[in-house]
KOLNU-337589 format. One record per residue (C-alpha): chain; residue number from 1; residue in one letter; x, y, z. Coordinates in Angstrom, 1 decimal. Layout:
+-------+------+------+--------+--------+--------+
| chain | resi | resn |   east |  north |     up |
+-------+------+------+--------+--------+--------+
|     A |  NUM |    A |      X |      Y |      Z |
...
+-------+------+------+--------+--------+--------+
This chain:
+-------+------+------+--------+--------+--------+
| chain | resi | resn |   east |  north |     up |
+-------+------+------+--------+--------+--------+
|     A |    1 |    M |   51.2 |  159.2 |   79.2 |
|     A |    2 |    N |   47.9 |  161.8 |   79.0 |
|     A |    3 |    I |   48.2 |  164.8 |   77.6 |
|     A |    4 |    I |   46.2 |  167.9 |   76.9 |
|     A |    5 |    A |   46.0 |  169.9 |   73.8 |
|     A |    6 |    C |   44.2 |  173.5 |   74.1 |
|     A |    7 |    I |   43.0 |  174.8 |   71.3 |
|     A |    8 |    K |   41.3 |  177.8 |   70.2 |
|     A |    9 |    Q |   38.4 |  178.6 |   67.3 |
|     A |   10 |    V |   39.5 |  181.4 |   65.2 |
|     A |   11 |    P |   38.3 |  183.4 |   62.0 |
|     A |   12 |    D |   40.0 |  182.3 |   58.8 |
|     A |   13 |    T |   43.4 |  184.0 |   57.8 |
|     A |   14 |    E |   41.9 |  184.8 |   54.5 |
|     A |   15 |    A |   38.2 |  186.1 |   56.2 |
|     A |   16 |    I |   37.4 |  190.0 |   55.7 |
|     A |   17 |    I |   37.3 |  191.4 |   59.0 |
|     A |   18 |    R |   35.0 |  194.4 |   59.7 |
|     A |   19 |    T |   34.2 |  196.0 |   63.2 |
|     A |   20 |    D |   30.6 |  195.9 |   64.9 |
|     A |   21 |    A |   29.1 |  199.9 |   64.0 |
|     A |   22 |    T |   27.1 |  199.5 |   67.2 |
|     A |   23 |    N |   29.9 |  197.7 |   69.3 |
|     A |   24 |    P |   33.8 |  198.8 |   68.3 |
|     A |   25 |    S |   35.2 |  196.1 |   70.5 |
|     A |   26 |    K |   33.8 |  193.7 |   68.3 |
|     A |   27 |    I |   33.9 |  191.9 |   65.0 |
|     A |   28 |    V |   31.0 |  190.9 |   62.4 |
|     A |   29 |    E |   31.0 |  187.3 |   62.8 |
|     A |   30 |    R |   28.1 |  187.2 |   60.0 |
|     A |   31 |    D |   29.6 |  185.5 |   56.9 |
|     A |   32 |    I |   32.9 |  184.5 |   58.5 |
|     A |   33 |    K |   34.5 |  180.9 |   58.4 |
|     A |   34 |    F |   35.9 |  179.9 |   61.9 |
|     A |   35 |    I |   38.9 |  177.6 |   61.7 |
|     A |   36 |    L |   41.0 |  175.6 |   64.8 |
|     A |   37 |    N |   44.0 |  177.9 |   65.0 |
|     A |   38 |    P |   46.5 |  176.6 |   62.7 |
|     A |   39 |    Y |   49.5 |  176.7 |   65.9 |
|     A |   40 |    D |   47.0 |  174.5 |   67.7 |
|     A |   41 |    E |   47.5 |  172.1 |   65.0 |
|     A |   42 |    Y |   50.5 |  171.4 |   65.6 |
|     A |   43 |    A |   50.2 |  171.5 |   69.6 |
|     A |   44 |    I |   47.4 |  168.4 |   68.8 |
|     A |   45 |    E |   49.9 |  166.4 |   66.3 |
|     A |   46 |    E |   52.6 |  166.7 |   68.5 |
|     A |   47 |    S |   50.6 |  165.1 |   71.2 |
|     A |   48 |    L |   49.0 |  162.1 |   69.1 |
|     A |   49 |    R |   53.1 |  161.9 |   68.1 |
|     A |   50 |    I |   53.6 |  161.4 |   71.9 |
|     A |   51 |    K |   51.1 |  158.8 |   72.7 |
|     A |   52 |    E |   51.6 |  156.7 |   69.1 |
|     A |   53 |    K |   55.5 |  156.7 |   71.0 |
|     A |   54 |    T |   54.8 |  155.9 |   74.6 |
|     A |   55 |    G |   52.1 |  153.6 |   73.6 |
|     A |   56 |    N |   49.4 |  155.0 |   76.1 |
|     A |   57 |    G |   47.1 |  157.1 |   77.6 |
|     A |   58 |    E |   44.7 |  159.6 |   76.4 |
|     A |   59 |    I |   44.6 |  162.6 |   74.4 |
|     A |   60 |    T |   41.9 |  165.5 |   75.8 |
|     A |   61 |    I |   41.2 |  168.9 |   74.0 |
|     A |   62 |    I |   40.1 |  171.3 |   75.7 |
|     A |   63 |    T |   38.1 |  174.9 |   74.4 |
|     A |   64 |    I |   36.9 |  178.0 |   76.0 |
|     A |   65 |    G |   33.8 |  178.7 |   73.3 |
|     A |   66 |    P |   30.2 |  178.8 |   71.8 |
|     A |   67 |    E |   28.7 |  176.0 |   70.4 |
|     A |   68 |    R |   30.2 |  176.8 |   66.7 |
|     A |   69 |    S |   33.9 |  175.9 |   68.7 |
|     A |   70 |    E |   33.0 |  172.4 |   68.4 |
|     A |   71 |    T |   33.9 |  172.4 |   64.4 |
|     A |   72 |    A |   37.3 |  173.2 |   66.1 |
|     A |   73 |    I |   37.2 |  170.4 |   68.4 |
|     A |   74 |    R |   35.6 |  167.9 |   66.0 |
|     A |   75 |    D |   38.6 |  168.7 |   63.8 |
|     A |   76 |    G |   41.0 |  167.3 |   66.4 |
|     A |   77 |    L |   39.2 |  164.3 |   67.2 |
|     A |   78 |    A |   39.2 |  163.0 |   63.8 |
|     A |   79 |    M |   43.2 |  163.5 |   63.4 |
|     A |   80 |    G |   43.0 |  161.2 |   66.3 |
|     A |   81 |    A |   42.3 |  162.9 |   70.1 |
|     A |   82 |    D |   40.4 |  160.4 |   72.4 |
|     A |   83 |    N |   38.0 |  163.0 |   74.4 |
|     A |   84 |    A |   37.1 |  167.0 |   74.2 |
|     A |   85 |    I |   35.7 |  169.2 |   76.8 |
|     A |   86 |    R |   33.9 |  172.6 |   75.5 |
|     A |   87 |    I |   33.7 |  175.0 |   78.1 |
|     A |   88 |    W |   31.1 |  178.1 |   78.0 |
|     A |   89 |    D |   28.7 |  180.3 |   79.7 |
|     A |   90 |    D |   27.2 |  183.6 |   78.0 |
|     A |   91 |    T |   29.4 |  185.6 |   80.0 |
|     A |   92 |    L |   32.8 |  184.7 |   78.7 |
|     A |   93 |    A |   32.3 |  186.1 |   75.0 |
|     A |   94 |    D |   35.1 |  189.2 |   75.9 |
|     A |   95 |    I |   37.7 |  187.2 |   78.5 |
|     A |   96 |    D |   41.3 |  188.2 |   78.6 |
|     A |   97 |    P |   44.4 |  185.8 |   78.8 |
|     A |   98 |    F |   44.1 |  185.4 |   82.6 |
|     A |   99 |    T |   40.9 |  184.5 |   82.9 |
|     A |  100 |    T |   41.4 |  182.0 |   79.9 |
|     A |  101 |    A |   44.1 |  180.7 |   81.5 |
|     A |  102 |    L |   41.8 |  180.8 |   85.2 |
|     A |  103 |    L |   39.6 |  178.5 |   83.4 |
|     A |  104 |    L |   41.5 |  176.1 |   81.9 |
|     A |  105 |    S |   43.4 |  175.7 |   84.5 |
|     A |  106 |    K |   40.2 |  175.2 |   86.7 |
|     A |  107 |    T |   39.2 |  172.3 |   84.1 |
|     A |  108 |    I |   42.7 |  170.8 |   84.2 |
|     A |  109 |    S |   43.0 |  170.7 |   88.1 |
|     A |  110 |    Q |   39.7 |  168.0 |   87.9 |
|     A |  111 |    M |   42.1 |  165.4 |   85.4 |
|     A |  112 |    E |   44.9 |  163.3 |   85.8 |
|     A |  113 |    Y |   47.7 |  164.8 |   82.8 |
|     A |  114 |    D |   51.3 |  164.4 |   82.6 |
|     A |  115 |    L |   51.9 |  167.2 |   79.6 |
|     A |  116 |    I |   49.8 |  170.2 |   78.6 |
|     A |  117 |    I |   50.1 |  171.3 |   74.8 |
|     A |  118 |    C |   49.0 |  174.5 |   73.4 |
|     A |  119 |    G |   49.9 |  176.4 |   70.4 |
|     A |  120 |    K |   52.1 |  179.1 |   70.9 |
|     A |  121 |    Q |   49.9 |  182.1 |   70.3 |
|     A |  122 |    A |   46.1 |  182.2 |   68.7 |
|     A |  123 |    I |   46.4 |  184.1 |   65.1 |
|     A |  124 |    D |   43.1 |  186.4 |   66.4 |
|     A |  125 |    D |   44.4 |  188.5 |   69.3 |
|     A |  126 |    D |   47.9 |  187.4 |   69.2 |
|     A |  127 |    Y |   48.7 |  187.6 |   72.9 |
|     A |  128 |    I |   50.6 |  184.8 |   73.7 |
|     A |  129 |    Q |   50.2 |  184.8 |   77.3 |
|     A |  130 |    T |   47.8 |  182.4 |   77.9 |
|     A |  131 |    P |   50.3 |  179.1 |   78.1 |
|     A |  132 |    S |   52.9 |  181.1 |   80.7 |
|     A |  133 |    I |   49.9 |  182.2 |   82.7 |
|     A |  134 |    L |   48.5 |  178.6 |   83.1 |
|     A |  135 |    A |   51.7 |  176.8 |   84.1 |
|     A |  136 |    E |   51.9 |  179.7 |   86.6 |
|     A |  137 |    L |   48.1 |  178.7 |   88.3 |
|     A |  138 |    L |   49.4 |  175.3 |   87.5 |
|     A |  139 |    S |   52.3 |  175.8 |   89.6 |
|     A |  140 |    I |   54.1 |  173.6 |   86.6 |
|     A |  141 |    P |   57.3 |  174.7 |   84.2 |
|     A |  142 |    Q |   57.1 |  175.9 |   81.0 |
|     A |  143 |    I |   58.7 |  175.7 |   77.6 |
|     A |  144 |    Q |   58.0 |  177.7 |   75.3 |
|     A |  145 |    F |   58.4 |  177.4 |   71.6 |
|     A |  146 |    I |   59.8 |  174.2 |   71.2 |
|     A |  147 |    T |   61.7 |  172.4 |   68.1 |
|     A |  148 |    S |   62.0 |  169.4 |   69.4 |
|     A |  149 |    Q |   61.0 |  167.2 |   72.0 |
|     A |  150 |    E |   62.1 |  164.0 |   73.9 |
|     A |  151 |    I |   60.0 |  162.4 |   77.0 |
|     A |  152 |    N |   61.7 |  159.8 |   79.4 |
|     A |  153 |    T |   58.8 |  157.8 |   80.5 |
|     A |  154 |    S |   60.8 |  156.5 |   83.6 |
|     A |  155 |    E |   62.5 |  159.3 |   85.0 |
|     A |  156 |    R |   59.3 |  161.5 |   84.2 |
|     A |  157 |    T |   61.1 |  164.4 |   82.5 |
|     A |  158 |    I |   60.6 |  166.0 |   79.1 |
|     A |  159 |    T |   63.7 |  167.2 |   77.3 |
|     A |  160 |    C |   63.0 |  170.0 |   74.8 |
|     A |  161 |    T |   65.1 |  172.2 |   72.3 |
|     A |  162 |    Q |   64.5 |  176.0 |   71.7 |
|     A |  163 |    E |   65.5 |  178.0 |   69.1 |
|     A |  164 |    I |   67.6 |  181.2 |   70.6 |
|     A |  165 |    D |   69.5 |  184.2 |   69.1 |
|     A |  166 |    G |   72.8 |  182.5 |   67.5 |
|     A |  167 |    G |   72.2 |  178.6 |   68.5 |
|     A |  168 |    R |   69.7 |  176.2 |   70.0 |
|     A |  169 |    R |   69.1 |  175.9 |   74.0 |
|     A |  170 |    T |   68.0 |  172.5 |   75.6 |
|     A |  171 |    V |   65.7 |  172.5 |   78.4 |
|     A |  172 |    R |   64.9 |  169.6 |   80.4 |
|     A |  173 |    A |   61.6 |  169.8 |   83.0 |
|     A |  174 |    K |   59.8 |  167.4 |   85.5 |
|     A |  175 |    L |   56.6 |  166.4 |   84.4 |
|     A |  176 |    P |   53.9 |  167.8 |   83.9 |
|     A |  177 |    V |   54.8 |  170.9 |   82.4 |
|     A |  178 |    V |   53.1 |  173.3 |   79.8 |
|     A |  179 |    I |   54.9 |  173.2 |   76.7 |
|     A |  180 |    T |   53.8 |  175.5 |   73.3 |
|     A |  181 |    T |   54.1 |  174.4 |   69.6 |
|     A |  182 |    P |   55.6 |  177.0 |   67.0 |
|     A |  183 |    K |   55.1 |  176.6 |   62.9 |
|     A |  184 |    G |   57.3 |  173.8 |   61.5 |
|     A |  185 |    L |   57.9 |  171.3 |   64.3 |
|     A |  186 |    N |   56.2 |  169.1 |   63.2 |
|     A |  187 |    E |   53.8 |  168.4 |   60.0 |
|     A |  188 |    P |   50.1 |  168.0 |   60.8 |
|     A |  189 |    R |   48.2 |  165.1 |   59.5 |
|     A |  190 |    Y |   45.2 |  164.9 |   57.9 |
|     A |  191 |    P |   42.2 |  163.3 |   59.4 |
|     A |  192 |    S |   40.8 |  160.2 |   57.6 |
|     A |  193 |    L |   37.1 |  159.4 |   56.7 |
|     A |  194 |    R |   37.2 |  157.1 |   59.5 |
|     A |  195 |    G |   38.1 |  159.1 |   62.1 |
|     A |  196 |    K |   35.7 |  161.8 |   60.9 |
|     A |  197 |    M |   33.2 |  160.0 |   61.5 |
|     A |  198 |    Q |   34.1 |  158.7 |   64.5 |
|     A |  199 |    A |   34.6 |  162.6 |   65.4 |
|     A |  200 |    K |   31.0 |  163.3 |   65.0 |
|     A |  201 |    K |   29.4 |  160.7 |   66.7 |
|     A |  202 |    K |   32.1 |  161.4 |   70.2 |
|     A |  203 |    E |   29.8 |  163.7 |   72.7 |
|     A |  204 |    I |   31.8 |  167.0 |   73.6 |
|     A |  205 |    P |   30.6 |  167.4 |   77.3 |
|     A |  206 |    V |   30.4 |  171.3 |   78.1 |
|     A |  207 |    K |   31.4 |  172.8 |   81.5 |
|     A |  208 |    S |   29.6 |  175.4 |   83.2 |
|     A |  209 |    L |   31.6 |  178.1 |   85.3 |
|     A |  210 |    K |   29.4 |  176.3 |   88.2 |
|     A |  211 |    D |   30.6 |  173.1 |   87.5 |
|     A |  212 |    L |   34.0 |  175.1 |   87.8 |
|     A |  213 |    G |   33.5 |  176.3 |   91.1 |
|     A |  214 |    I |   33.7 |  179.6 |   89.7 |
|     A |  215 |    T |   31.0 |  182.2 |   91.7 |
|     A |  216 |    E |   32.5 |  185.2 |   91.2 |
|     A |  217 |    N |   31.4 |  188.0 |   88.4 |
|     A |  218 |    V |   33.7 |  187.3 |   85.0 |
|     A |  219 |    M |   33.9 |  190.4 |   84.3 |
|     A |  220 |    D |   35.8 |  191.2 |   87.5 |
|     A |  221 |    L |   38.1 |  188.5 |   86.8 |
|     A |  222 |    I |   38.9 |  190.4 |   83.5 |
|     A |  223 |    K |   42.4 |  191.9 |   83.5 |
|     A |  224 |    I |   42.6 |  193.4 |   79.4 |
|     A |  225 |    K |   39.2 |  194.9 |   78.1 |
|     A |  226 |    T |   39.2 |  195.7 |   74.4 |
|     A |  227 |    M |   38.3 |  199.1 |   73.8 |
|     A |  228 |    K |   38.3 |  199.4 |   70.6 |
|     A |  229 |    L |   39.0 |  197.5 |   67.2 |
|     A |  230 |    S |   40.2 |  198.9 |   64.2 |
|     A |  231 |    P |   41.7 |  198.2 |   60.6 |
|     A |  232 |    P |   45.9 |  199.3 |   59.8 |
|     A |  233 |    P |   45.5 |  202.7 |   57.9 |
|     A |  234 |    S |   46.0 |  201.5 |   54.2 |
|     A |  235 |    R |   49.0 |  201.7 |   52.6 |
|     A |  236 |    K |   50.4 |  204.4 |   50.5 |
|     A |  237 |    A |   50.7 |  203.6 |   46.9 |
|     A |  238 |    G |   54.4 |  202.9 |   45.7 |
|     A |  239 |    R |   56.6 |  204.9 |   43.9 |
|     A |  240 |    I |   58.2 |  204.0 |   40.4 |
|     A |  241 |    L |   61.6 |  206.1 |   39.7 |
|     A |  242 |    E |   63.0 |  206.2 |   36.5 |
|     A |  243 |    G |   66.2 |  207.2 |   34.4 |
|     A |  244 |    E |   69.4 |  206.3 |   34.4 |
|     A |  245 |    P |   70.7 |  203.5 |   37.1 |
|     A |  246 |    E |   73.0 |  206.1 |   38.8 |
|     A |  247 |    E |   70.6 |  209.0 |   39.0 |
|     A |  248 |    V |   67.9 |  206.6 |   40.5 |
|     A |  249 |    V |   70.6 |  205.6 |   42.9 |
|     A |  250 |    I |   71.0 |  209.4 |   43.5 |
|     A |  251 |    E |   67.3 |  209.9 |   43.6 |
|     A |  252 |    L |   66.5 |  207.0 |   46.4 |
|     A |  253 |    I |   69.3 |  208.0 |   48.6 |
|     A |  254 |    R |   67.6 |  211.7 |   48.8 |
|     A |  255 |    L |   64.4 |  209.7 |   49.4 |
|     A |  256 |    L |   64.9 |  207.9 |   52.3 |
|     A |  257 |    R |   67.4 |  210.5 |   54.2 |
|     A |  258 |    E |   65.1 |  213.2 |   53.4 |
|     A |  259 |    E |   61.2 |  211.8 |   53.3 |
|     A |  260 |    A |   61.8 |  208.5 |   55.0 |
|     A |  261 |    K |   64.0 |  209.8 |   57.1 |
|     A |  262 |    V |   65.7 |  206.1 |   57.5 |
|     A |  263 |    L |   69.4 |  207.5 |   56.7 |
+-------+------+------+--------+--------+--------+
């Protein structure tokens, strides 16, 4: 069972994000700690569990990012992944979900694989589009936001459950397939000291656009362009109503009806 885990390095959720004064479509990366996208940790963990259950195959991590993204790759390798590939070119700094999926599909097409696992979304841009586009470009099925999975290696099928409004749905697909992992699917393991030491020694090959057979100008491939980033407006301070309970309820209803206009 050869599994590909697609990951992304993102700013830490506790990082203070500031926009670049000279380029409002970018953030100031200086002093920001970057981490492995949390949903991708579930993807790697699920990959490891599948490999342990089936007893064979390899797990390959793929990411698109500059040299700093190798720290996220090595986190995945330390957890137990076997190999990794980093895709990068200086023109890839502002790519969108379509271009991301295109680069991944070009890379994956050169490999043998049975299953592709992605985190359900990246917490920096929240597009939630790349896995679906990737499946379309590879002409394979996709199953999003799974809550469990079971692989039949002899029939080469995967059966997954999904949470839907009012219940659960069971979906079955022929391998290969793209699945995405939400929070709660599993509990990602902590890398062992041995795993960390081995991850430091592993070579991470870097694929260029030329390696992937892409000769077009990357900017011509991008469908979505970020024009401006801005922080959300500051929230107004809350109001505390004082008085007898009956008076407070009457005043609260008035405020909800006349000021908030939600009643």
